[in-house]
C-alpha positions, 0 to 999 in steps of 0.5 A, a space after each residue: 535436487 529440490 522438490 516442488 509443488 508443481 501446479 499440474 494437478 498439484 503434484 510434488 515433483 523433483 525439479 531442477 535448480 532452474 525449475 525451482 527458480 521458475 516456480 518460485 519466480 511464478 508465485 511471486 508474480 502471482 502473489 503481486 497480481 493478486 495484490 494489485 487487484 485487490 481494490 483495498 490496495 490503493 486505500 491501504 497505500 494511501 492511508 499510509 502515504 496520508 498519515 506520513 505527510 500528515 505527520 510531517 505537515 503537523 511537524 513543519 507547522 510546529 516548527 514555523 509557529 515556534 519560530 514565530 511565536 516562541 515556544 509552545 505547550 504540549 497540549 497546544 502541539 498536540 491540538 495541531 497534530 490532531 487537527 492535521 490528521 486526515 480522519 480515514 473512513 473506519 471499517 463500518 462505513 462504506 468506502 467508495 469503490 475505486 478502480 484497481 491497479 489491475 484494472 487501470 493497466 488492463 484499460 492502457 493496454 486496451 487502449 494504447 496497445 
């Protein structure tokens, strides 16, 4: 038998395999809930998606220009990449708050259920 930290008073108890799986599933669920409730999660995910599509957009612009004009120098390619990249707010600037995913789920449950 394995041991698990049971939330009831945070005691370490001997548990069966099924109980151990239930405790770890509950912990994963709580971790995901906390991640979704974090107001910075949409900003981080949005930043990653924006960066990914920014690189793809810059590469497709470069390919299109090379097919129309011929070869481009590395300086021009770098200039295009820098122009296309969207500048995200830095840590020192205030960021507008957006509703969290948890807020949206709660709103939908209250309104439609």
